[in-house]
C-alpha positions as CSV (number, residue, x, y, z in Angstrom):
1,P,0.0,0.0,0.0
2,N,0.9,3.9,-0.1
3,G,3.9,4.6,1.9
4,T,5.3,1.2,2.1
5,P,9.2,1.7,2.5
6,V,11.8,0.7,-0.1
7,L,15.4,1.7,-0.4
8,V,16.7,3.5,-3.6
9,G,20.3,3.1,-3.5
10,E,21.1,3.9,0.2
11,Q,18.2,6.3,0.5
12,R,14.9,5.5,2.2
13,S,11.8,5.8,0.1
14,R,8.3,4.8,-0.1
15,L,6.0,3.2,-2.6
16,I,3.1,5.5,-4.3
17,G,-0.1,3.8,-4.7
18,R,-0.6,0.2,-5.1
19,V,1.1,-2.9,-6.6
20,S,-0.1,-3.2,-10.1
21,M,0.3,-6.7,-11.5
22,D,4.0,-6.9,-10.7
23,M,5.0,-3.4,-11.1
24,I,5.2,-0.7,-8.3
25,T,5.7,3.2,-8.3
26,V,8.3,4.6,-6.0
27,D,8.6,8.3,-4.6
28,L,11.9,9.4,-5.8
29,G,11.6,13.0,-4.2
30,D,14.2,12.3,-2.0
31,A,16.4,10.4,-4.3
32,P,17.0,12.9,-7.3
33,E,20.0,11.0,-8.4
34,A,17.9,7.8,-9.1
35,G,17.3,6.8,-12.8
36,V,17.1,3.9,-15.0
37,G,19.3,1.1,-13.5
38,S,19.4,2.4,-10.0
39,V,19.1,-0.4,-7.3
40,V,16.1,-0.7,-5.5
41,T,15.9,-2.9,-2.5
42,L,12.3,-4.1,-1.3
43,W,13.7,-5.6,2.0
44,G,17.1,-6.6,3.4
45,Q,20.4,-5.2,2.9
46,S,21.1,-3.0,-0.1
47,P,24.4,-3.4,-1.6
48,G,26.0,-0.3,0.1
49,G,24.9,-1.7,3.4
50,A,21.6,0.2,4.3
51,L,19.1,-2.1,6.0
52,L,15.2,-2.2,5.6
53,P,14.0,-5.1,7.6
54,I,11.5,-7.5,6.1
55,D,9.2,-7.1,9.3
56,E,9.0,-3.2,8.6
57,V,7.8,-3.6,5.1
58,A,5.5,-6.2,6.2
59,R,3.7,-4.3,9.1
60,A,3.4,-1.4,6.3
61,A,1.8,-3.7,3.9
62,G,-0.6,-5.2,6.6
63,T,0.9,-8.6,6.4
64,I,3.9,-10.9,7.6
65,G,7.3,-11.3,6.4
66,Y,6.7,-15.2,5.7
67,E,4.0,-14.1,3.1
68,L,6.0,-11.5,1.4
69,M,8.8,-14.1,0.8
70,C,6.3,-16.6,-0.3
71,A,4.7,-14.0,-2.7
72,L,7.8,-13.4,-4.4
73,A,7.7,-14.3,-8.1
74,P,10.3,-16.0,-9.6
75,R,11.0,-13.6,-12.5
76,V,11.9,-10.9,-9.9
77,P,15.6,-10.4,-10.1
78,T,17.0,-10.7,-6.6
79,H,20.5,-9.9,-5.0
80,A,22.1,-11.4,-2.1
81,V,24.6,-9.5,-0.3
């Protein structure tokens, strides 16, 4: 839902609106350097070390972390730090 946290690079941001199929809209107002190819971390640790706990994201989305992990489609690229 609106306001769910994400990381754009190392900067915290939030979702705007709702998930549409498998696409999201992210507020880039606090990340003017962001552009095509920027790393967005939905939860976990970003490549630069910023941390966004899955439970925080789940609370904002009105669910639990386990449900987020199970709903992640195989076509979504992942990055393990």
